[in-house]
N, C-alpha and C positions, 0 to 999 in steps of 0.2 A: 256571274258566273260560275253553274254548280261544278260540285267535284268533277262527275262523270263529264259532262263536257269541258271542263278542262284537262282530264288523260285523252277523250277524245280529239284533243286538238293539238296535245303533243307530239305527233309521230310529224305534222306540215309544219309548225312552229319549228322545230329542230332542224330539218334540210336532212335529214342524217341518209345515206350512202351506205346502199345495201352488203359491201363484203366490210367495211367499218362496225356494221353492227350487230354480224352476224360472230367478229372477234370478243363482241362487250357478251355475247348469248353463249361465245365459248366460256370465255371465262371465267364468268361471274354465276351463267348455269350450269353448263355441263361438265370444264373442268372438275369441279368437285362432288361428283357423281359418278368419276372414274374416265373421262375423258372420251366416250365411244357415244355414238348414238346413232341409230338408225335413220338416213336420209328424211322417209320419209313425215315421220315422227317427225322433225326436226322443222321441216315444212309444213303442219300442224302448226308447230306451235307460235311461229317468226308468222303466220297469216297476219295476226292479231296485232303487229308492228306495220302491217303495210308491204310487207314482202311476200309478194307472189313468187311459185314455183319456179318460173326460168330464173331469176334474178338469184333465187335459192342456190341454185342447180349449179350458174355460172360463178357465182360467188365462190364454193367452195373449192369449183376446178381449182380458180386460183390460187387460192389459200393452201390447194395441194399441191400445185405450179415451186406457189413460196416455201416447200417446202416443212409448215405447217400443222399440215394434217396431210395424213395417208388411211386411202377405203382398202376395202378389201369387200368381196363380194359372196353371200348366202342366199344361193337362190337366187330370186329374182329381188333380192334388198340388198341395198348397199349400205352400206355402213363406214363411216367416217370416225378417226378416231386419233385422237394428237401425236405426231413425231418429239421425239426428244427435242429435238430443237425447240419444239412447240410449247411443251411444255416448260423448259428454260425459261422462255420469253413471257411464259406466261407467269408461273411463277415469281417472277420479277415485277412482273405490272403488280399485279394480286400484291406482295409488301407493299408497293406504295399506294394502293389505291386506297384499303383496308388499313391501313395504320394511324392512330388517335395524336398521332407528334413526331417530326421527324427527331434523328439521334444527334444529343451534345456532339459539339465542334469543338474539340482540341486545335482549332486553328490550325489543323492540316492540310493541304491539298494535293489532290491526283492530279498529277500530266501528263498526256498521253499525245506522244509523238511519234506519226505515224509515217510510215516509205513510200509518199503518195507515189513516185513514179513508177513502182514495183506492182502500183497497187494497177488494176483493168478500173474504169471510170464507172464499172457496174458494185464491184466492190467499195469503193468509196463511197458514191452515196449512200451503200447499205450502210457503209459500218457507221456516218455522218447519222441517219435516222437512228442507230439503233441506239449509238452513246448519248443522242440526243434525247431517247427513251429513258434514258436511262439520269438522267438530268445533265451531264455534260455539256460547257459552254463551248463555240468552235470560236477561237481564238484568232484563225486564219494560220494560211501554210500548212495546215494538215498538224496545228495542236490543237489540243481540244485539254478545257483543266474543269476541275469541280473540288469542293469546298469538302476535304472527306472521301467519300469515295467508296462503293465497294468494291475492293478487289476480287473477290472472288468470282463474284458475275460477273466484272469485265475480263475479267481471266478467262469463263466460261463462252462469253462474246466472240472472242480471239479466237477459241479453238473452234467454237462453230463455224466461224466465217474462214477458215484456218489460212487465216495472215498471221496468226505467233509473230513469225522470222521477221517481219515487217513490221513491227509496233515496240516498241521502246515505253516503259512503265515507269513513270518516277513518281516517288513521295518527295512535297516540299513542303518548310516552315516558312514563315515571314519571321526573315531576321531582324533584331532588336533594332541596327542602326536603321532601317524603314522604317519603325512603327509607325514613324507620323505620312507614311503614303497610303492615303484613301484609298482602300479598298472597292468604291463605290465602282472606279475609273477599271477597272478588273471587270468587274460584273457588269456594268456599260458593254463592255467589248462580248464579253462573251454571250450575254444575252438581252432581249428585249423585254426589258423587264416591261412596263407600259405593253405591251401587248398583248403579256402574260394576265396581266391583270383586270384586262379588259375578255379576260375570258374567261376569269373569275367573275366578273359583273356579271355578263351574260347568264351564265347558269345561276346568278344568285336570283335574277332574273325572271327565268325561267322556271324554277322552283321555290322561290316562297311562297307562291298563291297553292302552290299541292301542300305544300305544309301546313300552311290556313286549314286549307279543307280536310285534311286529313286529322286535324284539332275537332272540327267540328262535327265531321261525318268520321268515325276508326272504322269500325263497321265496313271495311268493302269491302268485293269479290275477291275471291281468289286471284283469276282471271287477271282484273283490274292492279290485282297485287304486281303480279309478274309484270305491264306492264307498265309499271311507274317504277319498281324496281329497275325494269335493264333498263328506262330511257334514262334513269337519276342516272346511275351507274354510265350509262356512256355522256351523260354529258359531262360530267364531272371527270371522266378519261379524259374528255379531247383535251380539256382544263387544264388538268395535271400532269398530263405527260409532256407539257408544254413545259412545267416548270421541273423547273432544275432543285426542286425545293431547299432550298438556300438556310441557313443558318440565321436567326431572325436578328442577328446584327449586319447584316447584310442586305434586310430587306427597310424596301421604305417605312416610315411612318403608317397605321389605319392599313395597313395591310390585305385587300379582299379574299386573299389566299385563308387564313382564318375561319372566319366565319361561314367560308364556302365549305369549309373541313364538316365543321359541326353541323351545317343543314344540314348535308348530305348524309350526314351520320343519323339523325334526328330523322331523315325520312324511309331513309335503309333500315333503320331498325323497328321502323312500325310494320313493315311491309314484307319484309323479307320473310319471317314464317307462312304465310300463307301463299305467298306465291311458292315456296317448297309444293304446297300439298296441289297445287296448277304441274310444276312442272314432273313431280311423280306421279302424275295421273296421264300426263298428255306424250311423255319422252320416253321411247323405247331403245332397250339394248341388245348388242348381237345375243344377250342371256337372255333375254324377255324385258321386264319392269324395270326402271331404272331401280339403283341400289340409292338407299341413306346416303344425304352429303357426309363426307369427310369429315373426321375430328377440326383438321385442317380451315377445315369451311368452321367450324363452329367456334374457331378463334382470333375470329375476325372480328376487329375494334376491339381487340383484348379478351374476348368471349365475348359474342350474342345473347346468350340467354344470363348471362353472369349481369351484361349491363341493360336487359331490359323488363 
């Protein structure tokens, strides 16, 4: 099968959901260019991903209800932009998606204890989902754990959800008296490692043919580079955001997440620059043409231009 055919078949093979795909587009393509976009140009951009106007309008409305996006009108044009909460969520997701490797582990754990009875069902569910995105495992009874854990991101999350007074956060270390206790017991309790592993394997099956095709035919046009880049990030994000990014010592031998990360990086580096051309040509903001990507965008993978 040719590279073009592989790309054409990707949207259907990945079982895309419109709202989730738009979150990917916003995080990978819109946020680095200021976070604001004219809805009409966004509709044009994602049409090639199989999303029609009605679906896009419905999806951005729901993202606005979720307080990730806000909107304003200038004349007959509607513009959507990230809220402060949306910026925080995308910033944390960006750190996870485009890093080359996880931080060194000092054998400490972050434990989160929630006052469940004081939280509404909606708040409990939202906290569980958001903590999962930050890599926390659910130990049951309102207790969550993560080896290491970024306290600043956790603090911002609790503030955004307005539940700081109903959550206790503790840092813990392994006691020497229990060094022989297998930590994999805690890992098995908090995370479905087998399911996470299968997500990575599926990503590898989906995109290994794309990398082989790019190696044989590197001169892909700008629009197809955008399609590949977006669907690559979307499928990798689907697997990654279920992954707590556990230290190597806590992972099974032959962990597929390592292979998936390298595959993701290699394809992204091959298509990102031409994809930028397509974005700059297609998207518009409330001030006119889409601005160039931020310097922060160029630090992905520890420096996009440095690594190419």
